[in-house]
Backbone as a printed PyTorch tensor [residue, N CA C, xyz], in Angstrom:
tensor([[[ 95.8970, -40.7410,  95.0340],
         [ 96.2600, -41.0150,  96.3970],
         [ 95.0180, -40.8640,  97.2600]],

        [[ 94.8430, -41.8250,  98.1520],
         [ 93.6950, -41.8270,  99.0620],
         [ 94.2290, -41.8450, 100.4870]],

        [[ 93.6290, -41.0200, 101.3390],
         [ 93.9860, -40.9980, 102.7520],
         [ 92.7570, -41.4130, 103.5430]],

        [[ 92.8930, -42.4820, 104.3230],
         [ 91.7800, -43.0040, 105.1220],
         [ 92.1630, -42.9640, 106.5970]],

        [[ 91.1580, -42.7810, 107.4560],
         [ 91.3930, -42.7210, 108.8940],
         [ 90.6470, -43.8370, 109.5920]],

        [[ 91.3590, -44.5320, 110.4710],
         [ 90.7440, -45.5470, 111.3150],
         [ 90.6970, -45.0490, 112.7510]],

        [[ 89.7700, -45.5890, 113.5330],
         [ 89.6210, -45.1470, 114.9210],
         [ 90.6380, -45.7810, 115.8590]],

        [[ 91.2270, -46.8960, 115.4540],
         [ 92.2170, -47.5920, 116.2790],
         [ 93.1580, -48.3370, 115.3430]],

        [[ 94.2380, -48.8990, 115.9240],
         [ 95.1670, -49.6510, 115.0750],
         [ 94.4880, -50.9030, 114.5040]],

        [[ 93.5850, -51.5040, 115.2650],
         [ 92.8200, -52.6540, 114.7690],
         [ 91.9900, -52.2530, 113.5550]],

        [[ 91.3540, -51.0830, 113.6230],
         [ 90.5230, -50.5880, 112.5220],
         [ 91.3880, -50.3170, 111.2830]],

        [[ 92.5530, -49.7080, 111.4880],
         [ 93.4520, -49.4060, 110.3700],
         [ 93.9120, -50.6960, 109.6900]],

        [[ 94.2680, -51.7080, 110.4920],
         [ 94.6880, -52.9910, 109.9290],
         [ 93.5740, -53.6270, 109.1140]],

        [[ 92.3330, -53.5440, 109.6040],
         [ 91.2080, -54.1280, 108.8690],
         [ 90.8820, -53.3570, 107.6020]],

        [[ 91.0720, -52.0440, 107.6130],
         [ 90.9070, -51.2640, 106.3800],
         [ 91.9140, -51.7590, 105.3430]],

        [[ 93.1490, -51.9460, 105.7760],
         [ 94.1970, -52.4240, 104.8640],
         [ 93.8740, -53.8170, 104.3370]],

        [[ 93.4570, -54.7120, 105.2050],
         [ 93.1330, -56.0790, 104.7720],
         [ 91.9840, -56.0790, 103.7680]],

        [[ 90.9740, -55.2500, 104.0080],
         [ 89.8390, -55.1830, 103.0870],
         [ 90.2690, -54.6620, 101.7170]],

        [[ 91.1510, -53.6620, 101.7000],
         [ 91.6170, -53.1150, 100.4220],
         [ 92.4930, -54.1120,  99.6670]],

        [[ 93.3160, -54.8400, 100.3870],
         [ 94.1490, -55.8620,  99.7410],
         [ 93.2690, -56.9580,  99.1480]],

        [[ 92.2490, -57.3770,  99.8930],
         [ 91.3130, -58.3950,  99.4120],
         [ 90.6030, -57.9190,  98.1480]],

        [[ 90.1390, -56.6510,  98.1510],
         [ 89.4430, -56.1050,  96.9740],
         [ 90.3740, -56.0260,  95.7640]],

        [[ 91.6380, -55.6610,  96.0090],
         [ 92.5980, -55.5870,  94.8970],
         [ 92.8000, -56.9600,  94.2730]],

        [[ 92.8410, -57.9900,  95.1150],
         [ 92.9810, -59.3560,  94.5950],
         [ 91.7320, -59.7830,  93.8420]],

        [[ 90.5470, -59.4430,  94.3570],
         [ 89.2920, -59.8200,  93.7120],
         [ 89.1290, -59.1530,  92.3490]],

        [[ 89.5920, -57.9280,  92.2090],
         [ 89.4810, -57.2100,  90.9320],
         [ 90.3000, -57.8790,  89.8390]],

        [[ 91.3280, -58.6110,  90.2400],
         [ 92.2120, -59.2480,  89.2650],
         [ 91.8410, -60.6980,  88.9980]],

        [[ 90.7230, -61.1510,  89.5360],
         [ 90.3110, -62.5370,  89.3450],
         [ 90.1260, -62.8240,  87.8530]],

        [[ 90.7100, -63.9180,  87.4110],
         [ 90.5950, -64.2950,  86.0100],
         [ 91.7050, -63.7160,  85.1430]],

        [[ 92.5300, -62.8480,  85.7000],
         [ 93.6360, -62.2780,  84.9280],
         [ 94.7380, -63.3180,  84.7820]],

        [[ 95.4980, -63.2070,  83.7140],
         [ 96.5930, -64.1520,  83.4900],
         [ 97.7000, -63.9660,  84.5240]],

        [[ 97.8930, -62.7340,  84.9390],
         [ 98.9610, -62.4330,  85.8910],
         [ 98.3910, -61.5470,  86.9980]],

        [[ 98.5070, -62.0000,  88.2290],
         [ 97.9780, -61.2340,  89.3620],
         [ 99.1070, -60.4150,  89.9720]],

        [[ 98.8730, -59.1140,  90.1200],
         [ 99.8370, -58.2160,  90.7410],
         [ 99.3560, -57.8920,  92.1500]],

        [[100.1030, -58.3540,  93.1340],
         [ 99.7370, -58.0880,  94.5130],
         [100.1840, -56.6830,  94.9140]],

        [[ 99.3640, -55.9720,  95.6640],
         [ 99.7740, -54.6270,  96.0930],
         [100.9140, -54.7080,  97.1070]],

        [[101.7430, -53.6980,  97.0980],
         [102.8310, -53.5900,  98.0670],
         [102.2670, -52.9610,  99.3440]],

        [[102.5840, -53.5540, 100.4870],
         [102.0200, -53.0930, 101.7600],
         [103.1490, -52.8140, 102.7420]],

        [[103.0760, -51.6820, 103.4230],
         [104.0560, -51.3230, 104.4490],
         [103.3210, -50.9000, 105.7110]],

        [[103.8450, -51.2940, 106.8590],
         [103.3220, -50.8400, 108.1430],
         [102.1470, -51.6080, 108.6870]],

        [[101.8360, -52.7550, 108.1020],
         [100.6480, -53.5010, 108.5220],
         [100.8060, -54.0980, 109.9210]],

        [[102.0390, -54.3580, 110.3350],
         [102.2550, -54.9560, 111.6460],
         [101.8750, -53.9890, 112.7630]],

        [[102.2950, -52.7360, 112.6390],
         [102.0410, -51.7520, 113.6870],
         [100.6120, -51.2540, 113.7040]],

        [[100.0820, -50.9590, 112.5470],
         [ 98.7050, -50.5160, 112.4380],
         [ 98.4820, -49.0390, 112.6720]],

        [[ 99.5330, -48.2760, 112.9270],
         [ 99.3690, -46.8280, 113.0890],
         [ 99.2360, -46.1430, 111.7320]],

        [[100.0590, -46.5990, 110.7870],
         [100.0490, -46.0220, 109.4370],
         [100.3680, -47.1480, 108.4740]],

        [[ 99.4000, -47.5200, 107.6380],
         [ 99.5780, -48.5860, 106.6560],
         [ 99.5040, -47.9650, 105.2700]],

        [[100.4700, -48.2940, 104.4330],
         [100.4970, -47.8040, 103.0580],
         [100.3080, -48.9830, 102.1230]],

        [[ 99.3560, -48.8430, 101.2120],
         [ 99.0660, -49.8800, 100.2270],
         [ 99.2700, -49.2660,  98.8470]],

        [[100.2110, -49.8090,  98.0940],
         [100.5140, -49.3270,  96.7490],
         [100.0910, -50.3860,  95.7520]],

        [[ 99.0030, -50.1030,  95.0300],
         [ 98.5080, -51.0700,  94.0530],
         [ 98.9950, -50.7580,  92.6460]],

        [[ 99.8640, -49.7920,  92.5180],
         [100.3700, -49.4320,  91.1980],
         [ 99.7000, -48.1830,  90.6520]],

        [[ 98.3770, -48.1930,  90.6110],
         [ 97.6530, -47.0190,  90.1070],
         [ 97.1330, -46.1480,  91.2390]],

        [[ 96.9170, -46.7280,  92.3950],
         [ 96.3880, -45.9920,  93.5480],
         [ 97.2440, -46.3110,  94.7690]],

        [[ 97.5590, -45.2730,  95.5210],
         [ 98.2590, -45.4440,  96.7930],
         [ 97.3010, -45.0430,  97.8990]],

        [[ 97.1290, -45.9260,  98.8810],
         [ 96.2270, -45.6640,  99.9950],
         [ 97.0430, -45.5480, 101.2710]],

        [[ 96.8330, -44.4490, 101.9780],
         [ 97.4310, -44.2480, 103.2980],
         [ 96.3110, -44.4180, 104.3090]],

        [[ 96.3950, -45.4420, 105.1410],
         [ 95.4120, -45.6570, 106.2030],
         [ 96.1050, -45.3580, 107.5240]],

        [[ 95.6160, -44.3550, 108.2380],
         [ 96.2380, -43.9110, 109.4760],
         [ 95.2230, -43.9140, 110.6050]],

        [[ 95.7190, -44.0630, 111.8330],
         [ 94.8070, -43.8670, 112.9530],
         [ 94.6640, -42.3620, 113.1830]],

        [[ 93.7080, -41.9700, 114.0160],
         [ 93.3780, -40.5480, 114.1750],
         [ 94.5540, -39.7260, 114.6830]],

        [[ 95.3130, -40.2710, 115.6310],
         [ 96.4470, -39.5190, 116.1850],
         [ 97.5460, -39.3280, 115.1450]],

        [[ 97.8450, -40.3730, 114.3760],
         [ 98.8860, -40.2740, 113.3460],
         [ 98.4590, -39.3090, 112.2440]],

        [[ 97.1890, -39.3170, 111.8870],
         [ 96.7230, -38.4060, 110.8440],
         [ 96.8200, -36.9600, 111.2980]],

        [[ 96.4770, -36.7000, 112.5490],
         [ 96.5900, -35.3430, 113.0680],
         [ 98.0590, -34.9110, 113.1620]],

        [[ 98.9410, -35.8400, 113.5510],
         [100.3570, -35.5110, 113.7200],
         [101.0320, -35.2330, 112.3790]],

        [[100.8540, -36.1180, 111.3970],
         [101.5460, -35.9780, 110.1190],
         [100.8860, -34.9730, 109.1890]],

        [[ 99.5880, -34.7610, 109.3100],
         [ 98.8630, -33.7490, 108.5350],
         [ 99.2400, -33.7900, 107.0520]],

        [[ 99.0100, -34.9320, 106.4220],
         [ 99.3890, -35.1230, 105.0190],
         [ 98.6990, -34.1520, 104.0680]],

        [[ 97.5230, -33.6830, 104.4350],
         [ 96.8020, -32.7600, 103.5640],
         [ 97.5650, -31.4570, 103.3560]],

        [[ 98.4070, -31.0920, 104.3170],
         [ 99.1540, -29.8370, 104.2050],
         [100.1780, -29.8800, 103.0780]],

        [[100.5200, -31.0740, 102.5900],
         [101.4650, -31.1660, 101.4810],
         [100.8990, -30.5770, 100.1990]],

        [[ 99.5770, -30.5090, 100.0920],
         [ 98.9400, -30.0330,  98.8680],
         [ 98.3060, -28.6670,  99.0100]],

        [[ 98.4540, -28.0090, 100.1260],
         [ 97.8820, -26.6750, 100.2900],
         [ 98.8930, -25.6340,  99.8380]],

        [[ 98.3850, -24.5010,  99.3820],
         [ 99.2600, -23.4230,  98.9280],
         [ 99.3560, -22.3070,  99.9580]],

        [[ 98.5850, -22.3940, 101.0170],
         [ 98.6380, -21.3720, 102.0460],
         [ 99.9340, -21.5010, 102.8350]],

        [[100.4590, -20.3650, 103.2740],
         [101.6550, -20.3940, 104.1060],
         [101.2350, -20.1920, 105.5500]],

        [[101.9130, -20.8820, 106.4220],
         [101.5970, -20.7330, 107.8340],
         [102.3170, -19.4930, 108.3710]],

        [[101.8560, -18.9260, 109.4670],
         [102.5070, -17.7290, 110.0020],
         [103.9310, -17.9950, 110.4880]],

        [[104.2890, -19.2520, 110.7280],
         [105.6340, -19.5790, 111.2010],
         [106.6470, -19.7150, 110.0810]],

        [[106.1870, -19.8170, 108.8360],
         [107.1070, -20.0010, 107.7190],
         [107.8050, -18.6900, 107.3810]],

        [[109.0890, -18.7530, 107.0450],
         [109.8070, -17.5260, 106.6890],
         [109.3450, -17.0050, 105.3260]],

        [[109.4390, -15.7020, 105.1490],
         [109.0550, -15.1040, 103.8680],
         [110.1450, -15.3760, 102.8400]],

        [[109.8550, -15.1080, 101.5680],
         [110.8390, -15.3640, 100.5150],
         [112.0520, -14.4550, 100.6800]],

        [[111.8540, -13.2270, 101.1610],
         [112.9820, -12.3220, 101.3750],
         [113.8810, -12.8410, 102.4930]],

        [[113.2860, -13.3930, 103.5500],
         [114.0770, -13.9610, 104.6350],
         [114.8930, -15.1540, 104.1500]],

        [[114.3130, -15.9590, 103.2580],
         [115.0500, -17.0940, 102.7020],
         [116.2180, -16.6330, 101.8380]],

        [[116.0060, -15.5790, 101.0430],
         [117.0920, -15.0640, 100.2120],
         [118.2330, -14.5490, 101.0790]],

        [[117.8940, -13.8530, 102.1550],
         [118.9180, -13.3260, 103.0520],
         [119.6640, -14.4330, 103.7790]],

        [[119.0100, -15.5420, 104.0090],
         [119.6310, -16.6450, 104.7410],
         [120.7350, -17.3070, 103.9310]],

        [[120.6870, -17.2120, 102.6100],
         [121.6540, -17.8720, 101.7640],
         [122.7360, -16.9360, 101.2280]],

        [[122.8470, -15.7500, 101.7710],
         [123.8830, -14.8150, 101.3520],
         [125.2010, -15.2470, 101.9820]],

        [[126.2230, -15.3100, 101.1730],
         [127.5300, -15.7120, 101.6820],
         [128.2030, -14.4980, 102.3170]],

        [[128.6340, -14.6760, 103.5290],
         [129.2820, -13.5880, 104.2490],
         [130.7830, -13.8520, 104.2390]],

        [[131.5430, -12.8490, 103.7950],
         [132.9980, -12.9830, 103.7260],
         [133.6270, -12.3740, 104.9630]],

        [[134.7560, -12.9230, 105.3350],
         [135.5220, -12.3380, 106.4280],
         [136.1680, -11.0410, 105.9520]],

        [[136.4550, -10.1590, 106.8770],
         [137.1110,  -8.9040, 106.5120],
         [138.4960,  -9.1830, 105.9490]],

        [[139.2450, -10.0340, 106.6090],
         [140.5630, -10.4050, 106.1350],
         [140.3720, -11.6840, 105.3290]],

        [[140.3660, -11.5980, 104.0100],
         [140.0370, -12.7220, 103.1540],
         [141.2040, -13.6890, 102.9630]],

        [[142.3680, -13.3880, 103.5300],
         [143.5000, -14.2970, 103.3620],
         [143.3440, -15.4960, 104.2740]],

        [[143.9930, -16.5770, 103.9140],
         [143.9060, -17.7890, 104.7120],
         [145.0420, -17.8820, 105.7150]],

        [[145.9410, -16.8820, 105.7070],
         [147.0490, -16.8860, 106.6470],
         [146.5330, -16.5910, 108.0460]],

        [[147.1680, -17.2010, 109.0090],
         [146.7620, -16.9270, 110.3810],
         [147.2410, -15.5330, 110.7810]],

        [[146.4680, -14.9060, 111.5930],
         [146.7780, -13.5620, 112.0290],
         [147.8310, -13.6270, 113.1190]],

        [[148.9390, -12.8700, 112.9290],
         [150.0060, -12.8640, 113.9260],
         [149.8310, -11.6630, 114.8240]],

        [[149.9870, -11.8880, 116.0880],
         [149.8990, -10.7730, 117.0360],
         [151.2870, -10.2900, 117.3420]],

        [[151.4240,  -9.0090, 117.4860],
         [152.7340,  -8.4470, 117.8340],
         [152.9160,  -8.4460, 119.3280]],

        [[154.1050,  -8.7990, 119.7800],
         [154.3460,  -8.8400, 121.2200],
         [155.3660,  -7.8460, 121.6550]]])
């Protein structure tokens, strides 16, 4: 996986076009040409090119800062993330004191 940054949406679109062109050129003379799958080329904020063996994410600077794809591969925990003990406590099932399903009748 490759992550590339463009300075503007125009730059991101041109990065994508250049990579698509290179992928086609590499297959010149092959019996069967496999075109890469491309998503997001119209907008130009985030373009994904899947050539089968390599996936390229081309983003503009703001989108790259916002999505922070590099954080998917880091092992560090941020200070805002809950600890493992907090997660275990969050999934504890709490039972009602009166475990019956009958409605409680009040005396009058």
